[in-house]
C-alpha positions, 0 to 999 in steps of 0.5 A: 618306347618310341615308334620308329619307322625306317624307310628302306632295308639297306645296310645302314638302315638295318644297322640303325634299326638293330641298335634302336630296337636294342635301346627299347624302341619299337622299330618297323622297316618299310622296303619297296623291293622284296628283299633286304641289303640295298646294294649288297645283292647276289645273282644266282643261276645254274648252281653259280652265285655272284656278289653284285655289290661289294666284293670285299669288306674293309674295316670289319670292326664296324660290323663287329661293334654292331654285333657286340652292341646288339647282342651276345653273339659276336659277328664271327659266330654268324659269318666266317670272315676270311682275311684275303692274302694277297689283298690285291694283285695289280696289272699295269698298262706296261705289263708289270704286275705286283701282288700286295700282302694284306695289312703289312706295310713292310710286306707291301714295300718289299713287294713293290721294290721287287716288282717295280724297282728299288725305291718304289716301295719306300715312296709308297711306304712313306706315302702311307705314313702321311696317309695315316696322319690324314686318317688320324685327323679325319677319322672322328669328324668324318666317321665317328661323329655327327657332321659338325655344325661348322662343317666348313672347317672340314671343307676348307682344310686339307688334312693330308700333310703334303711334301714340298715339291720344288721346281725351279724357283717355285715350291708346291704342295699336293692338294689333289690325289693326282698331284700326290702321284706326280710329285710324291710317288713319281712313278706312273705305276704307283700313280695308277695304283693310287688312282685305282682306289679313287676309281673304285669309289667313283672318284675322279683321280684328277680332281679328288682331294689329297685326303682321298689318301685315307682310302688306300690307307684303310686297306693297308692298315686294317686289311681286306676281308671276305665273308665265306659264302659271299658278301650277301651273307653279311647282309643276311646276318644283319637282317637276322640280327634285326629280326632277333631283336624284334624289328618288323620288316615290311617288304613290297611296301613303297613309301610315298610320303612322310607325315608331319604333325605339330612341326615334326615327322609323324609317320609314313604314307604307303603306295597302297594308301595306308598310313603308318604312325610313328614318333620318329622316321629314318630314311635313306637318301636326302634327295629321295627323302626330300621328295617325300616331305612336301613343302619343307626343306630338309636342310637350311641354306648353310647346310653342306652342298653335295652333288645330287645322286645322279652325278655319282658314277655307277658300276657295270658288273659282269658275272662269269660262269666259267668251266674249268677249276680256279687255279691254285694260288690265284689272287682273290682280287686282281685290278687291271689298270687302264692305260690312262686314268685321267683320260678314263675319267674325262670320258666319264664326265662326258657321259662316255664309257671308256674304251680301255676301262680299269677292271676289278676281278674278284675270284673267291675260292668259295665252294658255295659260289660254284656248282662243283670244283670243275667250275669257277664263279668270277665277277668283273667290275668297272666304274662307269657313267650313271644312267643319268649320263649314258643310256645303258638300255640302248641296244647293245650298249651293255654287252659292248662294254662288257666285251671291253671289260672281258678283254681287259680281264684277259690280260690278267686271266688268259682264256676267259672267253673260251671258258665262259659258259654264260654271263650276266651283265648288270648296269646302273639300271639294275642299281637304280632298280635295287637301291632307288639311287637316281641314275644308279649312282654309287655314293663315295665315302665322305672326304675332307677338303674339296670345298665340301663337295665330298661331304654328305648331308647331316644325319639330322634334318631340319624337320624334328624327328626325321633322320637320314641314314646310308651312303647318301648321308653322312659319312658317305658310301661303302660298307663300313660307312653304312654301318657307321651311319647306322650307329650315328643315327641311333646315337642321335635318336637315343641320346639326343642332339648332344650326341657326339659319337662313340668314345 
């Protein structure tokens, strides 16, 4: 039985901890804040509650597998999963809108044809077929297996099977998400629909590789799910599963160093001066972890190069406490698309929040999140520059942008200002405080192509006994990816360096 010290209580770290404890190891988690869950947080006030991190769960099979592998109770015995329908409602800049059924390609095709015009549904449906091929080509190496030693194969190859596009005497194939929108979808609203998936994950639609097509495919193929009581309930369930498997949690325990002995990780130093001995150390965020390992590089010169955490965009979340009941039949999620996603991202690259942002509206029909049925809890989310590139603490900066988000949201839900009792505005500053991410950035999922800039560092480091987990490590950000990173790290520790993922 090995002693394993885990730095942080994010979703990936807890997923690894639970699996390692079941494998017979003694696992202890050291979290610098006073709670678990990483970015999966909740804000509560006056009987209202709001998810301030992810609002929906794609690919719930990841957490079903975690609960099957760590005990006899299935996931559905500890949380209630609800498949939302429609999966999302979309309001475009020209005023047209469409509601997309959950996990139904035929239903999506029909809805798009009816709302946007004949032929639009077939073009989107054909795109999803090609996106599935990209998914099939990358699912194992990017999600279910440790990062390949020859990762450059993933960096150089574009797995999306582009359709030849002929113009004059030249034939071109889409290598970027924006080119798919222009050459294959051929409708600005379908292009905006596609761009919205990139923006939601903090990716530049004009520069994201065509392989980002797997992001909308995941939603359409596997559905989108809500956890009754709020997404924080999923974090609670994973935490309680860890506790049931005798994982020790130490909150308010800031790690200041990783100990090394005889050429391998040997424990932790804590801010209070105490020392924790361990045979193996698991930590989140290769850059933060690297600062804790003195005088040693965690990855060799040939390791995958990725953007530092501060280069990743952040999110502004506006929690709205509303008077008045949620109207019957309201969509759980509505996306209000900005007029120009390319210009929106250009402002991000300059460190300027957009004037007309794309805004996601979450309106869960959940009594647990409101004081009574005469009120409604609503969350607005927008992708923005991180604290590294924009001073969100400047006087009035957060509220001014929240006003622009509210104006966008009122296009889809009129009368929000008059209904608002109060609001809570959360910026990348809050994300940085809660997760430790530099600048409050939010990691995107790992993607193939793009010269490897959207891959994440391997879970194994050059220091024996030291592993990385969570959104800043392979296979990247997002709730499913965090759960997968925990499974990969546990497999590498339990089965050794020859582990190749679940079969």
